[in-house]
N, C-alpha and C positions, 0 to 999 in steps of 0.2 A: 504494500500500500504506500502511496506517495503522500507526503505531507502537503497540506493546503495552508497557505499563508493568507490570513485575513488581515489586510492592511487597515489600520485605524483611519488613515486619511481618505480611504475609499468609501467609508460608511457614511454616505451623504443623505440617504433617504431615511425618513422616520416612518416606521410601521407601528400600528396599534393592533395587538392581537386580542380578539374577542372570543369568548366561549359561550355557547348556548346552553341554557338550563331549562328544563321543562317546568312549567308553571300552570296553574289553573286560572283561566280567564274569567271575565265577569259573568259569562253564560255557562260556567262550569265545563268549558272546553279546554283541551290541552293546547297551550301556546308555547313558543320558544322565546325566552327572554335572553337577549344578548348583552353580556356585561363585559366591559373592558378588563383584560387580565394584566397586561403589561405593555409598555412601549419598548421598542428595540430599534437600533440603528442597522441599516442594511445597505449593501451595494447593489445597484440596479444592473443586472446582467443583460436583460433583454426586455424590450417593450414593443409589442406588436399590436398594431391597430388595423383591424380588417373591417371593411364595410360590406354588409350582406343586404341584398335587396329584399324587401318584404312587400306585402300588399299595400301597406299604408306609407311607404317611402323606403327608408333604409334603416338598418340597425348596425351600430358600431360595436364590434367585439374587441375587448382589450385583454390581451394575455401578457403577463409579466413574469419574469424570473428574478429572484433576489438571492443574494448570498449573505448569510448572517453568521455570527459566532454561534457555537453549539449551545442549545438550550434544551434541557431535558423535558421541560413541561410544554411541549408543542405537539398537537394532535392534528390528524387529517380532518377532524370534525370542526376545528376552529376556523375562524375566518379573519381576514385582516383588512385594515383600513389604510389606504395609501392615497394621498392627495385628495382626500374627501370622498373617494370612491370605495365601495365595499367589494372585496374579492373573496371568492371561495378558494380554498387550498385544494389543488388537484394533484400535487405531487410534492413529496418530501424525500430528499436524498442526503444521507449523512456522508460527508466527505472527509477523507483522512482518518486519523485516529480520534474520532469525535472532536474535531477541531472546528468544523463548519457544517452548515446545513444549507442546501439549495432548496428554495421554495418556488414551486411553479404555481401560479394563481391565475384565475379567470374572473373577470368582472361579473357581478351579479346584476341582473336586470337589463332593461332595454338600452 
């Protein structure tokens, strides 16, 4: 395994990690309440914006990849906020000897 160096000067993006918890709504239905867990600095590896035609116009899909220092309390069911946009985590890859994590994310919504 090769070592992965996470340079402190490259961690320019701020991510907020949120975790969903089940709760009972006003009408006794199950709802997911998202609460912020922690903020973390990240390096932006890739930012892809694709435009998809739809019946009502077009929809922009944003996919992003980030590199962060290793955090043990990160799950695939979490989501992140970057630049005011909410993203689902679609991939987590541990790099090196638990030195870094690559996060692949896709924007939620239209």
